C-alpha positions as semicolon CSV with decimal commas, in nm:
position;residue;x (nm);y (nm);z (nm)
1;M;0,501;0,929;0,032
2;Q;0,782;0,781;-0,160
3;L;0,777;0,432;-0,305
4;P;1,097;0,262;-0,406
5;A;1,174;0,329;-0,770
6;K;1,100;-0,030;-0,888
7;D;0,756;-0,026;-0,712
8;R;0,674;0,318;-0,854
9;E;0,765;0,194;-1,206
10;K;0,552;-0,120;-1,151
11;L;0,254;0,094;-1,041
12;Q;0,296;0,320;-1,340
13;K;0,307;0,021;-1,574
14;M;-0,012;-0,122;-1,419
15;L;-0,191;0,209;-1,464
16;R;-0,066;0,244;-1,816
17;I;-0,202;-0,106;-1,901
18;G;-0,534;-0,023;-1,746
19;A;-0,555;0,311;-1,931
20;E;-0,483;0,131;-2,261
21;Q;-0,759;-0,122;-2,193
22;A;-1,008;0,157;-2,109
23;A;-0,902;0,357;-2,420
24;S;-0,972;0,056;-2,638
25;T;-1,323;0,032;-2,500
26;L;-1,379;0,409;-2,538
27;N;-1,256;0,392;-2,895
28;A;-1,529;0,149;-2,981
29;M;-1,791;0,351;-2,783
30;L;-1,699;0,686;-2,949
31;R;-1,608;0,541;-3,289
32;S;-1,311;0,771;-3,274
33;P;-0,950;0,730;-3,166
34;V;-0,908;0,789;-2,792
35;E;-0,576;0,825;-2,623
36;L;-0,554;0,798;-2,245
37;S;-0,235;0,885;-2,066
38;M;-0,138;0,923;-1,706
39;P;0,189;1,118;-1,718
40;E;0,198;1,193;-1,342
41;I;0,114;0,992;-1,032
42;S;0,125;1,092;-0,668
43;L;0,107;0,882;-0,360
44;L;-0,041;1,009;-0,034
45;R;-0,158;0,896;0,307
46;R;-0,447;1,055;0,486
47;H;-0,229;1,298;0,687
48;E;-0,080;1,419;0,356
49;L;-0,414;1,534;0,203
50;T;-0,296;1,894;0,249
51;K;-0,046;1,825;-0,037
52;L;-0,334;1,800;-0,289
53;D;-0,338;2,077;-0,535
54;I;-0,569;2,330;-0,372
55;E;-0,750;2,406;-0,690
56;E;-0,801;2,037;-0,778
57;G;-0,908;1,951;-0,422
58;E;-1,144;2,245;-0,364
59;Q;-1,333;2,287;-0,695
60;T;-1,663;2,113;-0,742
61;S;-1,612;1,826;-0,978
62;S;-1,806;1,541;-1,139
63;I;-1,691;1,232;-0,947
64;V;-1,766;0,868;-1,018
65;S;-1,696;0,631;-0,734
66;L;-1,651;0,252;-0,756
67;G;-1,592;0,040;-0,434
68;F;-1,407;-0,287;-0,438
69;K;-1,316;-0,556;-0,186
70;S;-1,181;-0,908;-0,144
71;N;-0,807;-0,946;-0,074
72;L;-0,771;-0,593;-0,237
73;S;-1,020;-0,344;-0,108
74;G;-1,084;0,026;-0,132
75;T;-1,248;0,286;-0,351
76;A;-1,169;0,414;-0,696
77;L;-1,271;0,761;-0,807
78;L;-1,271;0,945;-1,141
79;V;-1,263;1,316;-1,083
80;L;-1,346;1,545;-1,378
81;P;-1,360;1,925;-1,353
82;Q;-1,707;2,039;-1,454
83;E;-1,585;2,186;-1,782
84;S;-1,409;1,861;-1,882
85;A;-1,724;1,658;-1,785
86;T;-1,946;1,879;-1,999
87;R;-1,706;1,850;-2,304
88;L;-1,693;1,471;-2,256
89;V;-2,074;1,439;-2,248
90;E;-2,102;1,653;-2,559
91;I;-1,868;1,417;-2,744
92;L;-2,069;1,110;-2,622
93;V;-2,399;1,258;-2,744
94;G;-2,271;1,352;-3,087
95;G;-2,162;1,714;-3,028
96;R;-2,488;1,859;-2,895
97;S;-2,519;2,051;-2,569
98;I;-2,701;1,900;-2,276
99;N;-2,950;2,136;-2,104
100;T;-3,035;2,128;-1,738
101;A;-3,356;1,925;-1,799
102;E;-3,135;1,647;-1,950
103;K;-2,899;1,621;-1,650
104;V;-2,973;1,245;-1,630
105;I;-2,795;1,208;-1,965
106;H;-2,487;1,388;-1,825
107;I;-2,487;1,169;-1,511
108;A;-2,528;0,850;-1,706
109;A;-2,256;0,934;-1,960
110;I;-2,002;1,035;-1,698
111;T;-2,081;0,733;-1,483
112;E;-2,031;0,497;-1,779
113;V;-1,698;0,651;-1,873
114;G;-1,590;0,637;-1,510
115;N;-1,693;0,269;-1,490
116;I;-1,486;0,190;-1,800
117;L;-1,173;0,376;-1,687
118;L;-1,184;0,268;-1,323
119;S;-1,256;-0,099;-1,407
120;G;-0,968;-0,098;-1,647
121;L;-0,724;0,049;-1,394
122;L;-0,837;-0,172;-1,107
123;G;-0,841;-0,482;-1,327
124;A;-0,485;-0,417;-1,436
125;V;-0,361;-0,366;-1,077
126;A;-0,542;-0,678;-0,950
127;N;-0,413;-0,887;-1,241
128;E;-0,055;-0,776;-1,202
129;L;-0,056;-0,829;-0,827
130;H;-0,242;-1,161;-0,855
131;R;-0,522;-1,028;-0,622
132;N;-0,890;-1,097;-0,626
133;L;-1,122;-0,807;-0,684
134;V;-1,500;-0,783;-0,624
135;Y;-1,694;-0,463;-0,689
136;T;-1,909;-0,373;-0,390
137;S;-2,163;-0,173;-0,587
138;T;-2,238;-0,018;-0,922
139;P;-2,055;0,307;-0,994
140;T;-2,205;0,612;-0,835
141;Y;-2,198;0,974;-0,948
142;V;-2,176;1,281;-0,722
143;E;-2,084;1,645;-0,771
144;D;-1,859;1,740;-0,480
145;R;-1,511;1,864;-0,393
146;L;-1,247;1,587;-0,396
147;L;-1,085;1,708;-0,076
148;H;-1,424;1,715;0,104
149;L;-1,508;1,365;-0,021
150;L;-1,169;1,224;0,084
151;Q;-1,169;1,385;0,428
152;R;-1,521;1,252;0,487
153;D;-1,467;0,901;0,362
154;L;-1,106;0,830;0,442
155;A;-1,094;0,706;0,802
156;D;-0,791;0,474;0,774
157;P;-0,471;0,682;0,827
158;E;-0,262;0,411;0,661
159;A;-0,468;0,382;0,347
160;L;-0,272;0,456;0,032
161;L;-0,406;0,716;-0,212
162;V;-0,281;0,687;-0,567
163;L;-0,363;0,998;-0,768
164;A;-0,311;0,947;-1,142
165;H;-0,351;1,272;-1,337
166;A;-0,517;1,161;-1,654
167;Q;-0,542;1,315;-1,994
168;M;-0,794;1,190;-2,257
169;Q;-0,744;1,303;-2,617
170;T;-0,979;1,266;-2,908
171;P;-0,944;1,445;-3,237
172;G;-0,969;1,812;-3,157
173;L;-1,030;1,775;-2,788
174;Q;-0,833;1,720;-2,469
175;I;-0,997;1,635;-2,138
176;Q;-0,819;1,653;-1,802
177;G;-0,912;1,450;-1,494
178;T;-0,771;1,252;-1,204
179;A;-0,815;0,888;-1,114
180;V;-0,792;0,836;-0,740
181;L;-0,735;0,481;-0,621
182;L;-0,767;0,430;-0,246
183;F;-0,624;0,105;-0,122
184;H;-0,673;-0,024;0,237
185;E;-0,400;-0,285;0,196
186;V;-0,033;-0,265;0,125
187;L;0,018;-0,309;-0,246
188;F;0,385;-0,406;-0,250
């Protein structure tokens, strides 16, 4: 799906503002400089899901989901490849590895980072568009394939999917992921 250039630029600006807000919070949390960037965004409708990068859509990932409604409704997802999620958790717990028995720590850490990033992105979009936003639940964590999750949960063929390929950098470490914003209303 193609947006007019001015709307695409406006959306990129909103996501950049949200990423900067989230990075500021993560800086304080990690006590280390964090840089978040979203160099590439893609826009899709349900019938265009086949355009998803097969590797990205088919690999099992750590996914945080945050629902929202009001006069702006949908779902936001943070999708992290398993390797990136593990590295991120290791940073959050001071560099030590998390064993299988401590899986709850992994889930809590990724859920909190997802909450920070997704809230920042959604807040920036809602503010810029002068829309109300109410979260419908606390963030939830699941390990699944993005394509499977989207095909199962995306019933509205006109819903807009915004895929923002994110990079998070801290000293000596780079983490890749994707923020997926699913909007049930027309944004522009």
